[in-house]
PDB file of N, CA, C, O and CB in Angstrom:
ATOM      1  N   UNK A   1      25.524 -27.797   4.301  1.00  0.00           N
ATOM      2  CA  UNK A   1      25.147 -26.546   3.647  1.00  0.00           C
ATOM      3  C   UNK A   1      25.317 -25.400   4.646  1.00  0.00           C
ATOM      4  O   UNK A   1      24.893 -25.493   5.798  1.00  0.00           O
ATOM      5  CB  UNK A   1      23.676 -26.610   3.113  1.00  0.00           C
ATOM      6  N   UNK A   2      25.922 -24.357   4.196  1.00  0.00           N
ATOM      7  CA  UNK A   2      26.141 -23.211   5.078  1.00  0.00           C
ATOM      8  C   UNK A   2      24.836 -22.456   5.314  1.00  0.00           C
ATOM      9  O   UNK A   2      23.880 -22.566   4.546  1.00  0.00           O
ATOM     10  CB  UNK A   2      27.201 -22.268   4.484  1.00  0.00           C
ATOM     11  N   UNK A   3      24.827 -21.697   6.387  1.00  0.00           N
ATOM     12  CA  UNK A   3      23.628 -20.930   6.747  1.00  0.00           C
ATOM     13  C   UNK A   3      23.211 -19.983   5.621  1.00  0.00           C
ATOM     14  O   UNK A   3      22.024 -19.858   5.316  1.00  0.00           O
ATOM     15  CB  UNK A   3      23.875 -20.131   8.037  1.00  0.00           C
ATOM     16  N   UNK A   4      24.188 -19.319   5.005  1.00  0.00           N
ATOM     17  CA  UNK A   4      23.829 -18.381   3.929  1.00  0.00           C
ATOM     18  C   UNK A   4      23.210 -19.113   2.747  1.00  0.00           C
ATOM     19  O   UNK A   4      22.322 -18.577   2.085  1.00  0.00           O
ATOM     20  CB  UNK A   4      25.064 -17.595   3.464  1.00  0.00           C
ATOM     21  N   UNK A   5      23.672 -20.341   2.474  1.00  0.00           N
ATOM     22  CA  UNK A   5      23.090 -21.126   1.384  1.00  0.00           C
ATOM     23  C   UNK A   5      21.647 -21.501   1.703  1.00  0.00           C
ATOM     24  O   UNK A   5      20.787 -21.482   0.823  1.00  0.00           O
ATOM     25  CB  UNK A   5      23.924 -22.395   1.126  1.00  0.00           C
ATOM     26  N   UNK A   6      21.383 -21.841   2.965  1.00  0.00           N
ATOM     27  CA  UNK A   6      20.017 -22.165   3.385  1.00  0.00           C
ATOM     28  C   UNK A   6      19.110 -20.951   3.232  1.00  0.00           C
ATOM     29  O   UNK A   6      17.961 -21.073   2.807  1.00  0.00           O
ATOM     30  CB  UNK A   6      19.998 -22.663   4.844  1.00  0.00           C
ATOM     31  N   UNK A   7      19.630 -19.793   3.577  1.00  0.00           N
ATOM     32  CA  UNK A   7      18.854 -18.554   3.447  1.00  0.00           C
ATOM     33  C   UNK A   7      18.550 -18.281   1.977  1.00  0.00           C
ATOM     34  O   UNK A   7      17.428 -17.908   1.634  1.00  0.00           O
ATOM     35  CB  UNK A   7      19.617 -17.357   4.072  1.00  0.00           C
ATOM     36  N   UNK A   8      19.539 -18.464   1.110  1.00  0.00           N
ATOM     37  CA  UNK A   8      19.346 -18.237  -0.328  1.00  0.00           C
ATOM     38  C   UNK A   8      18.279 -19.180  -0.873  1.00  0.00           C
ATOM     39  O   UNK A   8      17.403 -18.755  -1.626  1.00  0.00           O
ATOM     40  CB  UNK A   8      20.676 -18.433  -1.097  1.00  0.00           C
ATOM     41  N   UNK A   9      18.346 -20.459  -0.497  1.00  0.00           N
ATOM     42  CA  UNK A   9      17.352 -21.437  -0.951  1.00  0.00           C
ATOM     43  C   UNK A   9      15.959 -21.028  -0.477  1.00  0.00           C
ATOM     44  O   UNK A   9      14.997 -21.078  -1.243  1.00  0.00           O
ATOM     45  CB  UNK A   9      17.702 -22.857  -0.436  1.00  0.00           C
ATOM     46  N   UNK A  10      15.857 -20.628   0.777  1.00  0.00           N
ATOM     47  CA  UNK A  10      14.573 -20.214   1.338  1.00  0.00           C
ATOM     48  C   UNK A  10      14.021 -18.989   0.615  1.00  0.00           C
ATOM     49  O   UNK A  10      12.833 -18.940   0.295  1.00  0.00           O
ATOM     50  CB  UNK A  10      14.718 -19.919   2.831  1.00  0.00           C
ATOM     51  N   UNK A  11      14.869 -18.012   0.358  1.00  0.00           N
ATOM     52  CA  UNK A  11      14.422 -16.803  -0.335  1.00  0.00           C
ATOM     53  C   UNK A  11      13.987 -17.108  -1.765  1.00  0.00           C
ATOM     54  O   UNK A  11      13.022 -16.525  -2.259  1.00  0.00           O
ATOM     55  CB  UNK A  11      15.534 -15.756  -0.341  1.00  0.00           C
ATOM     56  N   UNK A  12      14.691 -18.013  -2.426  1.00  0.00           N
ATOM     57  CA  UNK A  12      14.299 -18.393  -3.789  1.00  0.00           C
ATOM     58  C   UNK A  12      12.930 -19.062  -3.789  1.00  0.00           C
ATOM     59  O   UNK A  12      12.104 -18.798  -4.663  1.00  0.00           O
ATOM     60  CB  UNK A  12      15.348 -19.336  -4.412  1.00  0.00           C
ATOM     61  N   UNK A  13      12.689 -19.936  -2.796  1.00  0.00           N
ATOM     62  CA  UNK A  13      11.387 -20.595  -2.692  1.00  0.00           C
ATOM     63  C   UNK A  13      10.288 -19.573  -2.436  1.00  0.00           C
ATOM     64  O   UNK A  13       9.211 -19.650  -3.028  1.00  0.00           O
ATOM     65  CB  UNK A  13      11.401 -21.649  -1.572  1.00  0.00           C
ATOM     66  N   UNK A  14      10.561 -18.616  -1.556  1.00  0.00           N
ATOM     67  CA  UNK A  14       9.572 -17.572  -1.269  1.00  0.00           C
ATOM     68  C   UNK A  14       9.286 -16.742  -2.517  1.00  0.00           C
ATOM     69  O   UNK A  14       8.134 -16.409  -2.794  1.00  0.00           O
ATOM     70  CB  UNK A  14      10.064 -16.662  -0.128  1.00  0.00           C
ATOM     71  N   UNK A  15      10.329 -16.411  -3.264  1.00  0.00           N
ATOM     72  CA  UNK A  15      10.168 -15.624  -4.484  1.00  0.00           C
ATOM     73  C   UNK A  15       9.321 -16.379  -5.503  1.00  0.00           C
ATOM     74  O   UNK A  15       8.424 -15.799  -6.115  1.00  0.00           O
ATOM     75  CB  UNK A  15      11.538 -15.275  -5.086  1.00  0.00           C
ATOM     76  N   UNK A  16       9.601 -17.677  -5.690  1.00  0.00           N
ATOM     77  CA  UNK A  16       8.812 -18.480  -6.632  1.00  0.00           C
ATOM     78  C   UNK A  16       7.340 -18.489  -6.234  1.00  0.00           C
ATOM     79  O   UNK A  16       6.460 -18.355  -7.085  1.00  0.00           O
ATOM     80  CB  UNK A  16       9.350 -19.921  -6.696  1.00  0.00           C
ATOM     81  N   UNK A  17       7.077 -18.647  -4.937  1.00  0.00           N
ATOM     82  CA  UNK A  17       5.698 -18.681  -4.435  1.00  0.00           C
ATOM     83  C   UNK A  17       4.990 -17.362  -4.721  1.00  0.00           C
ATOM     84  O   UNK A  17       3.860 -17.355  -5.209  1.00  0.00           O
ATOM     85  CB  UNK A  17       5.676 -18.976  -2.923  1.00  0.00           C
ATOM     86  N   UNK A  18       5.646 -16.257  -4.421  1.00  0.00           N
ATOM     87  CA  UNK A  18       5.044 -14.938  -4.639  1.00  0.00           C
ATOM     88  C   UNK A  18       4.817 -14.694  -6.131  1.00  0.00           C
ATOM     89  O   UNK A  18       3.793 -14.128  -6.515  1.00  0.00           O
ATOM     90  CB  UNK A  18       5.940 -13.826  -4.045  1.00  0.00           C
ATOM     91  N   UNK A  19       5.753 -15.112  -6.969  1.00  0.00           N
ATOM     92  CA  UNK A  19       5.591 -14.924  -8.410  1.00  0.00           C
ATOM     93  C   UNK A  19       4.421 -15.744  -8.947  1.00  0.00           C
ATOM     94  O   UNK A  19       3.687 -15.278  -9.819  1.00  0.00           O
ATOM     95  CB  UNK A  19       6.880 -15.306  -9.145  1.00  0.00           C
ATOM     96  N   UNK A  20       4.240 -16.973  -8.429  1.00  0.00           N
ATOM     97  CA  UNK A  20       3.084 -17.790  -8.836  1.00  0.00           C
ATOM     98  C   UNK A  20       1.784 -17.107  -8.430  1.00  0.00           C
ATOM     99  O   UNK A  20       0.846 -17.027  -9.224  1.00  0.00           O
ATOM    100  CB  UNK A  20       3.162 -19.205  -8.208  1.00  0.00           C
ATOM    101  N   UNK A  21       1.727 -16.617  -7.197  1.00  0.00           N
ATOM    102  CA  UNK A  21       0.524 -15.941  -6.709  1.00  0.00           C
ATOM    103  C   UNK A  21       0.239 -14.694  -7.539  1.00  0.00           C
ATOM    104  O   UNK A  21      -0.912 -14.426  -7.886  1.00  0.00           O
ATOM    105  CB  UNK A  21       0.677 -15.568  -5.221  1.00  0.00           C
ATOM    106  N   UNK A  22       1.279 -13.936  -7.858  1.00  0.00           N
ATOM    107  CA  UNK A  22       1.120 -12.724  -8.659  1.00  0.00           C
ATOM    108  C   UNK A  22       0.584 -13.068 -10.046  1.00  0.00           C
ATOM    109  O   UNK A  22      -0.302 -12.387 -10.563  1.00  0.00           O
ATOM    110  CB  UNK A  22       2.460 -11.972  -8.775  1.00  0.00           C
ATOM    111  N   UNK A  23       1.119 -14.114 -10.636  1.00  0.00           N
ATOM    112  CA  UNK A  23       0.673 -14.530 -11.960  1.00  0.00           C
ATOM    113  C   UNK A  23      -0.801 -14.935 -11.924  1.00  0.00           C
ATOM    114  O   UNK A  23      -1.567 -14.577 -12.819  1.00  0.00           O
ATOM    115  CB  UNK A  23       1.537 -15.693 -12.481  1.00  0.00           C
ATOM    116  N   UNK A  24      -1.195 -15.680 -10.892  1.00  0.00           N
ATOM    117  CA  UNK A  24      -2.587 -16.104 -10.759  1.00  0.00           C
ATOM    118  C   UNK A  24      -3.503 -14.895 -10.598  1.00  0.00           C
ATOM    119  O   UNK A  24      -4.593 -14.857 -11.169  1.00  0.00           O
ATOM    120  CB  UNK A  24      -2.749 -17.058  -9.564  1.00  0.00           C
ATOM    121  N   UNK A  25      -3.064 -13.912  -9.824  1.00  0.00           N
ATOM    122  CA  UNK A  25      -3.876 -12.706  -9.631  1.00  0.00           C
ATOM    123  C   UNK A  25      -4.013 -11.926 -10.934  1.00  0.00           C
ATOM    124  O   UNK A  25      -5.086 -11.404 -11.237  1.00  0.00           O
ATOM    125  CB  UNK A  25      -3.259 -11.811  -8.544  1.00  0.00           C
ATOM    126  N   UNK A  26      -2.936 -11.846 -11.698  1.00  0.00           N
ATOM    127  CA  UNK A  26      -3.004 -11.148 -12.986  1.00  0.00           C
ATOM    128  C   UNK A  26      -3.979 -11.851 -13.923  1.00  0.00           C
ATOM    129  O   UNK A  26      -4.733 -11.194 -14.640  1.00  0.00           O
ATOM    130  CB  UNK A  26      -1.607 -11.066 -13.636  1.00  0.00           C
ATOM    131  N   UNK A  27      -3.969 -13.188 -13.922  1.00  0.00           N
ATOM    132  CA  UNK A  27      -4.895 -13.943 -14.764  1.00  0.00           C
ATOM    133  C   UNK A  27      -6.334 -13.703 -14.326  1.00  0.00           C
ATOM    134  O   UNK A  27      -7.224 -13.546 -15.162  1.00  0.00           O
ATOM    135  CB  UNK A  27      -4.568 -15.445 -14.715  1.00  0.00           C
ATOM    136  N   UNK A  28      -6.562 -13.675 -13.019  1.00  0.00           N
ATOM    137  CA  UNK A  28      -7.909 -13.438 -12.505  1.00  0.00           C
ATOM    138  C   UNK A  28      -8.394 -12.038 -12.882  1.00  0.00           C
ATOM    139  O   UNK A  28      -9.548 -11.867 -13.277  1.00  0.00           O
ATOM    140  CB  UNK A  28      -7.940 -13.618 -10.977  1.00  0.00           C
ATOM    141  N   UNK A  29      -7.529 -11.047 -12.764  1.00  0.00           N
ATOM    142  CA  UNK A  29      -7.887  -9.673 -13.141  1.00  0.00           C
ATOM    143  C   UNK A  29      -8.215  -9.603 -14.630  1.00  0.00           C
ATOM    144  O   UNK A  29      -9.187  -8.959 -15.025  1.00  0.00           O
ATOM    145  CB  UNK A  29      -6.736  -8.691 -12.797  1.00  0.00           C
ATOM    146  N   UNK A  30      -7.410 -10.259 -15.450  1.00  0.00           N
ATOM    147  CA  UNK A  30      -7.660 -10.255 -16.892  1.00  0.00           C
ATOM    148  C   UNK A  30      -9.011 -10.891 -17.200  1.00  0.00           C
ATOM    149  O   UNK A  30      -9.753 -10.384 -18.041  1.00  0.00           O
ATOM    150  CB  UNK A  30      -6.537 -11.000 -17.641  1.00  0.00           C
ATOM    151  N   UNK A  31      -9.337 -11.989 -16.534  1.00  0.00           N
ATOM    152  CA  UNK A  31     -10.623 -12.651 -16.747  1.00  0.00           C
ATOM    153  C   UNK A  31     -11.774 -11.751 -16.307  1.00  0.00           C
ATOM    154  O   UNK A  31     -12.774 -11.634 -17.015  1.00  0.00           O
ATOM    155  CB  UNK A  31     -10.673 -13.986 -15.988  1.00  0.00           C
ATOM    156  N   UNK A  32     -11.641 -11.120 -15.150  1.00  0.00           N
ATOM    157  CA  UNK A  32     -12.696 -10.225 -14.661  1.00  0.00           C
ATOM    158  C   UNK A  32     -12.881  -9.037 -15.599  1.00  0.00           C
ATOM    159  O   UNK A  32     -14.013  -8.637 -15.871  1.00  0.00           O
ATOM    160  CB  UNK A  32     -12.368  -9.731 -13.243  1.00  0.00           C
ATOM    161  N   UNK A  33     -11.793  -8.474 -16.090  1.00  0.00           N
ATOM    162  CA  UNK A  33     -11.889  -7.365 -17.045  1.00  0.00           C
ATOM    163  C   UNK A  33     -12.580  -7.811 -18.328  1.00  0.00           C
ATOM    164  O   UNK A  33     -13.397  -7.079 -18.887  1.00  0.00           O
ATOM    165  CB  UNK A  33     -10.492  -6.808 -17.365  1.00  0.00           C
ATOM    166  N   UNK A  34     -12.250  -9.009 -18.788  1.00  0.00           N
ATOM    167  CA  UNK A  34     -12.889  -9.552 -19.990  1.00  0.00           C
ATOM    168  C   UNK A  34     -14.390  -9.713 -19.758  1.00  0.00           C
ATOM    169  O   UNK A  34     -15.201  -9.340 -20.606  1.00  0.00           O
ATOM    170  CB  UNK A  34     -12.254 -10.912 -20.382  1.00  0.00           C
ATOM    171  N   UNK A  35     -14.753 -10.273 -18.597  1.00  0.00           N
ATOM    172  CA  UNK A  35     -16.171 -10.465 -18.294  1.00  0.00           C
ATOM    173  C   UNK A  35     -16.893  -9.124 -18.176  1.00  0.00           C
ATOM    174  O   UNK A  35     -18.042  -8.996 -18.600  1.00  0.00           O
ATOM    175  CB  UNK A  35     -16.335 -11.269 -16.998  1.00  0.00           C
ATOM    176  N   UNK A  36     -16.225  -8.135 -17.606  1.00  0.00           N
ATOM    177  CA  UNK A  36     -16.823  -6.793 -17.524  1.00  0.00           C
ATOM    178  C   UNK A  36     -17.096  -6.241 -18.919  1.00  0.00           C
ATOM    179  O   UNK A  36     -18.172  -5.707 -19.188  1.00  0.00           O
ATOM    180  CB  UNK A  36     -15.897  -5.830 -16.746  1.00  0.00           C
ATOM    181  N   UNK A  37     -16.105  -6.376 -19.802  1.00  0.00           N
ATOM    182  CA  UNK A  37     -16.250  -5.860 -21.162  1.00  0.00           C
ATOM    183  C   UNK A  37     -17.354  -6.585 -21.920  1.00  0.00           C
ATOM    184  O   UNK A  37     -18.046  -5.988 -22.743  1.00  0.00           O
ATOM    185  CB  UNK A  37     -14.933  -5.986 -21.918  1.00  0.00           C
ATOM    186  N   UNK A  38     -17.511  -7.850 -21.645  1.00  0.00           N
ATOM    187  CA  UNK A  38     -18.552  -8.634 -22.313  1.00  0.00           C
ATOM    188  C   UNK A  38     -19.926  -8.403 -21.689  1.00  0.00           C
ATOM    189  O   UNK A  38     -20.937  -8.876 -22.208  1.00  0.00           O
ATOM    190  CB  UNK A  38     -18.205 -10.116 -22.263  1.00  0.00           C
ATOM    191  N   UNK A  39     -19.957  -7.679 -20.581  1.00  0.00           N
ATOM    192  CA  UNK A  39     -21.225  -7.382 -19.928  1.00  0.00           C
ATOM    193  C   UNK A  39     -21.762  -8.514 -19.082  1.00  0.00           C
ATOM    194  O   UNK A  39     -22.937  -8.514 -18.713  1.00  0.00           O
ATOM    195  CB  UNK A  39     -22.233  -7.022 -20.944  1.00  0.00           C
ATOM    196  N   UNK A  40     -20.903  -9.491 -18.767  1.00  0.00           N
ATOM    197  CA  UNK A  40     -21.362 -10.627 -17.969  1.00  0.00           C
ATOM    198  C   UNK A  40     -21.556 -10.256 -16.510  1.00  0.00           C
ATOM    199  O   UNK A  40     -22.391 -10.838 -15.817  1.00  0.00           O
ATOM    200  CB  UNK A  40     -20.380 -11.773 -18.078  1.00  0.00           C
ATOM    201  N   UNK A  41     -20.779  -9.284 -16.048  1.00  0.00           N
ATOM    202  CA  UNK A  41     -20.935  -8.834 -14.670  1.00  0.00           C
ATOM    203  C   UNK A  41     -21.071  -7.323 -14.669  1.00  0.00           C
ATOM    204  O   UNK A  41     -20.530  -6.634 -15.534  1.00  0.00           O
ATOM    205  CB  UNK A  41     -19.738  -9.286 -13.786  1.00  0.00           C
ATOM    206  N   UNK A  42     -21.790  -6.826 -13.697  1.00  0.00           N
ATOM    207  CA  UNK A  42     -22.003  -5.386 -13.594  1.00  0.00           C
ATOM    208  C   UNK A  42     -20.920  -4.780 -12.717  1.00  0.00           C
ATOM    209  O   UNK A  42     -20.593  -5.344 -11.672  1.00  0.00           O
ATOM    210  CB  UNK A  42     -23.409  -5.069 -13.025  1.00  0.00           C
ATOM    211  N   UNK A  43     -20.358  -3.650 -13.113  1.00  0.00           N
ATOM    212  CA  UNK A  43     -19.352  -3.007 -12.258  1.00  0.00           C
ATOM    213  C   UNK A  43     -19.976  -2.565 -10.943  1.00  0.00           C
ATOM    214  O   UNK A  43     -21.122  -2.115 -10.917  1.00  0.00           O
ATOM    215  CB  UNK A  43     -18.714  -1.799 -12.977  1.00  0.00           C
ATOM    216  N   UNK A  44     -19.237  -2.689  -9.866  1.00  0.00           N
ATOM    217  CA  UNK A  44     -19.744  -2.244  -8.570  1.00  0.00           C
ATOM    218  C   UNK A  44     -19.648  -0.730  -8.488  1.00  0.00           C
ATOM    219  O   UNK A  44     -18.804  -0.104  -9.129  1.00  0.00           O
ATOM    220  CB  UNK A  44     -18.961  -2.907  -7.405  1.00  0.00           C
ATOM    221  N   UNK A  45     -20.538  -0.155  -7.678  1.00  0.00           N
ATOM    222  CA  UNK A  45     -20.564   1.312  -7.557  1.00  0.00           C
ATOM    223  C   UNK A  45     -19.650   1.786  -6.468  1.00  0.00           C
ATOM    224  O   UNK A  45     -19.547   2.989  -6.228  1.00  0.00           O
ATOM    225  CB  UNK A  45     -21.970   1.809  -7.289  1.00  0.00           C
TER     226      UNK A  45
END
């Protein structure tokens, strides 16, 4: 495998990892917003 191919594979893996983390953060934010709206948690000042 050429060096550029190794770099492409590495960058794709990094991108997948970041996209998974971003998706998880979006889900967490959505859950926290839902809990805020339901009054389960108090907004911080």
